[in-house]
N, C-alpha and C positions, 0 to 999 in steps of 0.2 A: 505495500500499499506505498501509495508516493503523501505527500502536504498539498502538492501543487500538479494540476495537468499538462503542466507544461517545463518541457526539461533539451537542451540544449536548442534552443528559442520552436522545437514540435510541441502542437496541438498532442494529447496523446492518445485522447479521446475520455482516458479513464482514473478515478485514480489507481482503480486494482493495476495490477502490472503480473502478469509468467515470464517466466525464463527456464528457456532451454539450452540444457551446455555440452554441451560436445569436448573434450580435447586430449593430446598425448602428453607422456614425457616419457622425453629422452633420458637413462643414463647413460654421465659418456666416457666413467672409468670404471673396474672393479672394486673401487671406494666405497663410489655408490655420493663420493663427495662433491661430481660437480654433474649439471643434469641438465638439461632444454626441455620446458614444457611450452606447445600452443593453447591454445584453449580461444574456442569460438563459444558467444554467446546471443543469446535474439532475446530480449521484452519486446511482449506485447501485447495485448487486453484480453486477446482476446474471443473477439468477438462479440463483448460483454458495451461497446459502441457502437455505433457505423463509424465514425472517424476510431483507423488503426491505425497507423503507420509506424511502427513497432521499430526497435532501435538493432541494432548488429552494432558486437565491437567481437576486437580480435584481439587477441594481446598474446607474447612470445613475450618469454622469462627466459632466466642464465639465473642460477645457484653454484655457490662454489661454495661448500665448507670447510672451515676449518680452524 
């Protein structure tokens, strides 16, 4: 649930938003110290409003434990 219907200049049509996520994690070394991740996330109001532009996010992350 959002406190505003607008986000990043878009009217999302509803205060209620739902998320779908998909990701991949790759370990780059046998000690599991270095990892690379890519994630895709889709947010939309699932048709609760006639206005439903949705938002897509793509995230790439690298982690190194030391």
